[in-house]
C-alpha positions in Angstrom: -136.1 -225.0 53.9 -136.7 -225.0 50.1 -133.9 -226.6 48.0 -131.8 -224.2 45.8 -133.0 -224.6 42.2 -130.6 -225.6 39.5 -129.3 -222.8 37.4 -128.7 -223.4 33.6 -125.6 -221.5 32.6 -125.6 -222.8 29.0 -125.1 -220.0 26.4 -128.0 -219.9 24.0 -128.5 -217.7 20.9 -131.0 -214.9 21.4 -134.6 -215.5 20.3 -136.1 -214.0 17.2 -137.7 -211.1 19.2 -134.4 -210.2 20.9 -132.5 -210.4 17.6 -135.1 -208.2 15.9 -134.9 -205.6 18.7 -131.1 -205.5 18.4 -131.3 -204.9 14.7 -133.8 -202.2 15.1 -131.7 -200.5 17.8 -128.7 -200.6 15.5 -130.8 -199.2 12.7 -131.9 -196.3 14.9 -128.4 -195.6 16.1 -127.0 -195.6 12.5 -129.9 -193.3 11.4 -129.1 -190.8 14.2 -125.4 -190.9 13.4 -126.0 -190.1 9.7 -128.7 -187.6 10.4 -126.7 -185.6 13.0 -123.4 -185.7 11.1 -122.5 -182.6 9.1 -121.0 -183.2 5.6 -119.5 -180.1 3.9 -121.8 -179.0 1.1 -124.2 -181.9 1.5 -126.9 -179.8 3.3 -127.7 -178.0 0.1 -126.9 -180.7 -2.5 -128.5 -183.9 -1.1 -132.0 -182.5 -0.4 -132.2 -181.1 -4.0 -130.9 -184.3 -5.4 -133.4 -186.4 -3.5 -136.3 -184.1 -4.7 -135.1 -184.4 -8.3 -135.5 -188.2 -8.1 -139.2 -187.9 -7.3 -141.4 -189.9 -9.7 -138.2 -191.0 -11.5 -137.6 -187.6 -13.2 -133.8 -187.7 -12.5 -133.5 -191.2 -14.1 -135.6 -190.3 -17.2 -133.4 -187.3 -17.7 -130.3 -189.3 -17.2 -131.5 -192.0 -19.7 -132.2 -189.2 -22.3 -128.7 -187.9 -21.8 -127.2 -191.3 -22.3 -129.3 -192.0 -25.4 -128.2 -188.8 -27.0 -124.8 -190.4 -27.6 -126.6 -192.4 -30.3 -124.6 -195.6 -30.1 -126.5 -198.9 -29.8 -124.9 -199.8 -26.5 -125.7 -196.4 -25.0 -129.4 -196.6 -26.2 -129.7 -200.2 -25.0 -128.2 -199.2 -21.6 -130.7 -196.4 -21.2 -133.6 -198.6 -22.2 -132.5 -201.4 -19.8 -132.1 -198.9 -17.0 -135.6 -197.6 -17.4 -137.1 -201.1 -17.7 -135.4 -202.1 -14.5 -136.7 -198.9 -12.8 -140.2 -199.6 -14.0 -140.2 -203.1 -12.6 -138.7 -202.0 -9.3 -141.2 -199.2 -8.9 -144.2 -201.5 -9.7 -143.0 -204.0 -7.1 -142.4 -201.4 -4.4 -145.8 -199.8 -4.9 -147.9 -203.0 -5.2 -146.1 -205.3 -2.7 -143.4 -203.7 -0.8 -145.2 -200.7 0.8 -148.2 -202.8 1.7 -146.3 -205.7 3.3 -144.3 -203.8 6.0 -146.2 -200.7 7.4 -143.2 -199.1 9.1 -143.6 -195.4 10.2 -141.2 -192.8 9.0 -138.3 -191.7 11.3 -138.8 -189.0 13.8 -137.1 -185.8 12.5 -135.7 -184.5 15.8 -132.0 -185.4 15.1 -132.2 -184.0 11.5 -131.2 -180.3 11.1 -134.0 -178.2 9.7 -132.0 -177.2 6.7 -132.0 -180.8 5.5 -135.6 -181.6 6.0 -137.8 -181.8 3.0 -140.6 -179.2 2.7 -143.1 -181.9 1.8 -142.6 -185.0 3.8 -143.6 -188.4 2.3 -146.9 -189.8 3.6 -146.3 -193.5 2.6 -144.8 -196.1 4.8 -141.0 -196.1 5.3 -140.0 -199.7 4.3 -138.6 -200.2 1.7 -137.3 -197.1 0.1 -138.8 -196.5 -3.3 -136.2 -193.9 -4.2 -133.4 -196.3 -3.3 -135.0 -199.1 -5.3 -135.3 -196.9 -8.4 -131.8 -195.6 -8.1 -130.3 -199.0 -7.7 -132.5 -200.6 -10.4 -131.6 -197.9 -13.0 -127.8 -198.0 -12.2 -127.7 -201.8 -12.2 -129.7 -202.1 -15.4 -127.4 -199.6 -17.1 -124.3 -201.4 -15.8 -125.5 -204.8 -17.0 -125.6 -203.5 -20.5 -122.6 -201.2 -20.4 -120.0 -201.2 -17.7 -118.7 -197.8 -18.7 -122.1 -196.1 -18.4 -122.8 -198.0 -15.3 -119.6 -196.6 -13.7 -120.7 -193.1 -14.7 -124.2 -193.5 -13.2 -123.2 -195.4 -10.0 -122.0 -192.3 -8.0 -125.3 -190.5 -8.8 -127.4 -193.5 -7.7 -125.3 -193.9 -4.5 -125.8 -190.2 -3.6 -129.6 -190.6 -4.0 -129.6 -193.6 -1.8 -127.6 -191.8 0.9 -129.7 -188.7 0.6 -132.8 -190.6 1.8 -131.2 -191.2 5.2 -129.4 -187.8 5.3 -132.7 -185.9 4.9 -134.4 -188.1 7.5 -137.1 -189.7 5.4 -135.8 -193.3 5.7 -133.9 -195.6 8.1 -130.7 -197.2 6.8 -132.5 -200.6 6.6 -135.2 -199.1 4.4 -132.7 -197.9 1.7 -130.6 -201.2 1.9 -133.8 -203.2 1.3 -134.9 -200.9 -1.5 -131.5 -201.0 -3.1 -131.4 -204.8 -3.0 -134.9 -205.0 -4.5 -133.8 -202.6 -7.3 -130.7 -204.7 -8.2 -132.9 -207.8 -8.2 -135.3 -206.1 -10.6 -132.4 -205.4 -13.0 -131.4 -209.0 -13.0 -135.0 -210.1 -13.6 -135.1 -207.8 -16.6 -131.8 -209.3 -17.8 -133.3 -212.8 -17.5 -136.3 -211.8 -19.6 -134.4 -209.7 -22.1 -130.7 -210.9 -22.4 -128.0 -208.2 -22.9 -126.1 -208.0 -26.1 -123.1 -209.7 -24.4 -125.3 -212.7 -23.4 -126.1 -213.4 -27.1 -122.8 -214.5 -28.7 -122.4 -213.9 -32.4 -121.9 -217.0 -34.4 -118.3 -217.9 -35.1 -117.2 -217.0 -38.6 -113.7 -217.8 -39.8 -111.5 -214.9 -40.9 -111.9 -213.8 -44.5 -108.2 -213.3 -44.9 -108.3 -209.5 -45.4 -105.0 -207.6 -45.3 -103.9 -206.1 -42.0 -102.7 -202.5 -41.9 -101.1 -201.2 -38.7 -100.7 -197.7 -40.0 -103.5 -197.5 -42.6 -101.4 -198.0 -45.7 -103.6 -199.2 -48.6 -106.8 -197.8 -47.1 -108.7 -195.1 -49.0 -111.6 -193.8 -46.9 -114.3 -191.8 -48.6 -116.5 -189.8 -46.2 -119.9 -188.3 -47.0 -119.7 -184.7 -46.0 -123.5 -184.6 -45.5 -123.2 -187.0 -42.6 -121.3 -184.6 -40.4 -118.1 -186.7 -40.1 -115.1 -184.4 -39.4 -114.5 -185.7 -35.9 -114.6 -189.3 -37.1 -112.1 -188.6 -39.9 -109.7 -186.8 -37.5 -109.8 -189.8 -35.1 -109.1 -192.1 -38.0 -106.2 -190.0 -39.3 -104.6 -189.9 -35.8 -104.8 -193.7 -35.5 -103.9 -194.6 -39.1 -101.6 -191.8 -40.4 -100.9 -193.5 -43.8 -104.6 -193.9 -44.6 -105.9 -191.7 -47.5 -109.1 -189.9 -46.7 -111.4 -188.1 -49.1 -114.3 -185.9 -47.8 -116.9 -185.7 -50.6 -120.1 -183.7 -51.2 -123.1 -186.0 -51.1 -123.7 -185.8 -54.8 -120.1 -186.8 -55.6 -119.8 -189.8 -53.2 -120.3 -192.5 -55.8 -117.8 -190.9 -58.2 -115.2 -190.6 -55.4 -115.8 -194.2 -54.4 -115.2 -195.3 -57.9 -111.9 -193.4 -58.1 -110.8 -194.7 -54.7 -111.5 -198.3 -55.7 -109.1 -198.0 -58.6 -106.2 -197.3 -56.3 -107.2 -198.9 -53.0 -106.2 -202.1 -51.3 -109.0 -201.6 -48.8 -112.0 -199.4 -49.7 -113.3 -197.4 -46.8 -116.6 -195.5 -46.4 -117.8 -193.2 -43.7 -121.5 -192.3 -43.9 -125.0 -193.6 -43.4 -126.6 -196.8 -44.6 -127.3 -195.4 -48.1 -123.7 -194.4 -48.6 -122.5 -197.7 -47.3 -124.8 -199.5 -49.8 -123.1 -197.6 -52.6 -119.6 -198.4 -51.3 -120.6 -202.1 -51.0 -121.8 -202.2 -54.6 -118.5 -200.8 -55.8 -116.4 -203.0 -53.5 -118.2 -206.1 -54.9 -117.5 -205.0 -58.5 -113.8 -204.4 -57.8 -113.3 -207.4 -55.4 -112.1 -205.2 -52.5 -112.6 -205.7 -48.8 -114.8 -202.9 -47.2 -114.1 -200.9 -44.1 -117.2 -199.2 -42.7 -117.1 -196.2 -40.3 -120.6 -195.3 -39.1 -121.3 -191.6 -39.8 -125.1 -191.4 -40.5 -128.3 -191.4 -38.4 -129.0 -195.1 -38.0 -125.9 -197.0 -39.2 -127.6 -200.4 -38.9 -125.0 -202.3 -40.9 -121.9 -201.0 -39.1 -123.5 -201.5 -35.7 -124.5 -205.1 -36.5 -120.9 -205.7 -37.4 -119.9 -204.4 -34.0 -118.3 -201.2 -35.4 -119.6 -198.3 -33.2 -116.8 -195.8 -33.8 -113.2 -195.3 -35.1 -111.6 -197.3 -32.3 -113.5 -200.5 -33.3 -112.6 -200.1 -37.0 -109.0 -199.3 -36.3 -108.6 -202.4 -34.2 -110.2 -204.6 -36.9 -107.9 -203.1 -39.6 -104.7 -203.4 -37.5 -105.6 -207.0 -36.7 -106.7 -207.8 -40.3 -110.0 -209.2 -38.8 -112.8 -209.5 -41.4 -115.6 -211.8 -42.3 -117.7 -212.6 -45.3 -121.3 -211.4 -45.2 -124.4 -212.0 -47.3 -125.7 -209.4 -49.7 -129.4 -209.1 -50.6 -130.3 -208.4 -54.2 -133.5 -207.1 -55.7 -134.6 -206.9 -59.4 -137.6 -205.6 -61.2 -137.4 -205.6 -65.0 -134.2 -203.9 -66.0 -133.8 -202.3 -62.6 -131.7 -204.1 -59.9 -129.7 -203.3 -56.8 -128.4 -204.7 -53.6 -129.3 -204.2 -49.9 -127.2 -204.8 -46.9 -129.9 -204.2 -44.3 -133.5 -204.3 -45.5 -135.7 -204.0 -48.6 -139.4 -203.2 -48.4 -142.6 -202.4 -50.3 -145.7 -200.6 -48.9 -145.9 -197.8 -46.4 -142.3 -197.9 -45.3 -140.9 -196.5 -48.6 -143.4 -193.6 -48.2 -142.1 -193.0 -44.7 -138.5 -193.0 -46.0 -139.4 -190.4 -48.6 -141.1 -188.2 -46.0 -138.1 -188.6 -43.7 -135.7 -187.5 -46.4 -137.9 -184.4 -47.1 -137.7 -183.2 -43.5 -134.4 -184.5 -42.3 -132.3 -181.6 -43.4 -134.6 -179.1 -41.7 -135.2 -180.8 -38.3 -132.7 -183.7 -38.1 -133.0 -187.5 -38.8 -134.8 -188.8 -35.7 -137.5 -186.0 -35.6 -138.0 -186.4 -39.3 -138.5 -190.1 -38.9 -141.2 -189.6 -36.3 -142.9 -186.8 -38.3 -142.8 -189.0 -41.5 -144.4 -191.9 -39.7 -147.2 -189.7 -38.4 -147.8 -188.2 -41.8 -147.9 -191.5 -43.6 -150.1 -193.3 -41.1 -152.6 -190.4 -41.0 -153.1 -190.3 -44.7 -155.9 -192.2 -46.5 -153.5 -194.3 -48.5 -154.6 -197.7 -49.8 -152.7 -201.0 -49.2 -150.4 -202.3 -51.9 -151.8 -205.2 -53.9 -149.4 -207.9 -54.9 -149.3 -211.6 -55.8 -147.6 -214.0 -53.4 -147.7 -217.7 -54.3 -150.2 -217.1 -57.1 -152.7 -215.3 -54.9 -153.4 -211.6 -54.8 -153.1 -210.0 -51.3 -153.6 -206.5 -50.0 -150.5 -205.5 -48.0 -149.6 -202.5 -45.9 -145.9 -203.6 -45.7 -143.6 -206.3 -47.1 -140.3 -206.2 -45.3 -137.3 -208.4 -46.2 -134.2 -208.3 -44.0 -130.7 -209.4 -45.1 -130.4 -211.9 -42.3 -132.6 -212.6 -39.3 -133.6 -209.7 -37.2 -134.0 -210.5 -33.5 -136.2 -208.3 -31.5 -135.6 -208.4 -27.7 -138.6 -207.0 -26.0 -139.1 -203.4 -27.2 -135.4 -202.9 -28.0 -134.4 -202.1 -31.6 -134.0 -205.2 -33.7 -130.5 -206.5 -34.2 -128.8 -209.1 -36.4 -126.2 -211.5 -34.8 -125.4 -213.4 -38.0 -124.8 -211.6 -41.2 -124.2 -214.7 -43.2 -127.1 -217.0 -42.4 -128.3 -217.4 -46.0 -131.8 -216.3 -45.2 -134.1 -213.4 -46.0 -136.2 -212.4 -42.9 -139.6 -211.7 -44.6 -142.3 -209.9 -42.6 -145.7 -209.1 -44.1 -148.4 -206.8 -42.6 -151.7 -207.7 -44.3 -154.1 -205.1 -45.6 -157.1 -204.2 -43.6 -158.5 -201.4 -41.4 -156.3 -199.4 -39.0 -152.9 -199.8 -40.6 -151.2 -198.0 -37.6 -152.3 -200.7 -35.2 -151.4 -203.5 -37.5 -147.9 -202.1 -38.1 -147.4 -201.5 -34.4 -148.4 -205.1 -33.6 -146.0 -206.4 -36.2 -143.2 -204.2 -34.9 -143.6 -205.5 -31.4 -143.9 -209.1 -32.4 -140.9 -211.4 -32.6 -139.6 -213.2 -35.7 -141.5 -216.1 -37.2 -144.9 -215.0 -35.8 -148.2 -215.4 -37.5 -151.5 -213.7 -36.9 -154.5 -212.4 -38.9 -152.6 -209.1 -39.1 -149.1 -210.1 -39.9 -146.8 -213.0 -40.6 -143.1 -213.8 -40.8 -141.0 -216.4 -42.6 -137.4 -217.0 -43.5 -136.6 -217.9 -47.1 -133.7 -217.8 -49.5 -135.7 -216.2 -52.4 -139.0 -214.4 -52.8 -140.9 -213.3 -55.9 -143.7 -210.7 -55.8 -145.9 -210.4 -58.9 -148.5 -207.9 -59.9 -146.8 -204.8 -58.5 -148.4 -201.7 -59.9 -146.3 -199.3 -61.9 -144.8 -196.5 -59.8 -144.8 -198.6 -56.6 -142.0 -197.4 -54.2 -139.3 -199.8 -53.0 -137.0 -198.8 -50.2 -133.6 -200.3 -49.7 -131.0 -199.3 -47.0 -132.7 -195.9 -46.7 -132.9 -195.2 -50.4 -136.1 -195.3 -52.6 -136.7 -196.4 -56.1 -139.8 -197.2 -58.3 -140.6 -200.8 -59.4 -143.3 -202.5 -61.4 -144.5 -205.9 -62.4 -142.4 -208.7 -60.9 -140.1 -208.0 -58.0 -137.6 -210.7 -57.0 -135.6 -210.7 -53.8 -132.8 -213.1 -53.2 -129.5 -213.7 -51.3 -125.9 -213.7 -52.6 -124.3 -215.8 -49.9 -121.0 -214.5 -48.3 -120.4 -212.2 -51.2 -118.8 -209.2 -49.4 -115.7 -209.1 -47.2 -116.1 -206.6 -44.4 -113.8 -205.6 -41.5 -115.2 -206.1 -38.0 -113.6 -206.1 -34.6 -113.0 -209.4 -32.9 -115.8 -210.1 -30.4 
């Protein structure tokens, strides 16, 4: 008789193959549960939604809708969402789909009304639609929580629609969504968000606080389209005095306001703000800036994106002292809060002003750039350091401009005591040279362009009639042009970071 063999009754964890089979079975069961379940209204909505996300069309449209708001945070959120989507899509198409060749689900449990007319022919794992949706939503949320909360339901619906229409298993969309979120964080590591770059601490300038607007006289440029902004300001600060002025009368109204104001306020674009700053400097008044123009660089670099930000700064009495740039040429002189430039940019500004009232600020800027760069203009000749140079552009920023990837340049310190000088050398193909300089970061040098930071700059040998642009305005200069800084000359309200 053979002996009875010993039986090992010890509980052991399942092997890798058994665990994989269990996970796949659970994945199949969950797919069938979702595919066979009827959700009221979803049979018509989700298939259309999933088709709209083909090739990222839904997300490009959403990004355009966000950018229309025209605040820096909204534009940055849209750009970050698209950058995250691009990275996720590239990773899915080059690595993801080729690594795991999983077939698509069988459509038997999916009602015919939900099935897509054109079924995908690529492999199932991971889901490219889920990756794009999660990447876009996560990228937007990392830049702006508010916009992220608005986009998240749409992204979630797209992810669910991939299982509901039967083109993916649940694990496919989960893996794709995880990859998309990871892509958004990779983009953030490469290009930090605005909140990751803290503004330098500046002590308070001791400006007066006004809980109800008493002492504030706000002059608004009617040409900037500011009625809603002024109504919001009046509701929050009922004792503030507001004056809506025709564009031609803004300077005169600001002079009158400065004579009776404790705080001089201005609502308009950068050119209007420049005029107000000059008057505030002469009268020794703190300046309250409400952005009402097309670009509003100065207000946005302060952190003032709308009435709520300015009201909070006024009520808290929170203000800082900022540098002011100054240019002079012979008997002509002026100040600049943002930039001052010679070369093709002043011509672009003049073209933009010519077309802006007909087609709007942004289209006019694009048209102006195309017209200027297509003309047979010759580079500016100027003397720098005793040597004559052909230049397509000489740009001087009031403070250092930081360019994060392809995002618009921003300043995080408005009192650093430096002029950010960029030069694009003369030569063939000015458009390519200007584009290369625009994409380059600060303090770069190449045969086409260079950048330095200085306190003062003198340019000699400027031909008569040469255009100089400052804060969106244009004037003519000749001979010697001197650019310099007036450190911490102007007191400006800004919200506490």
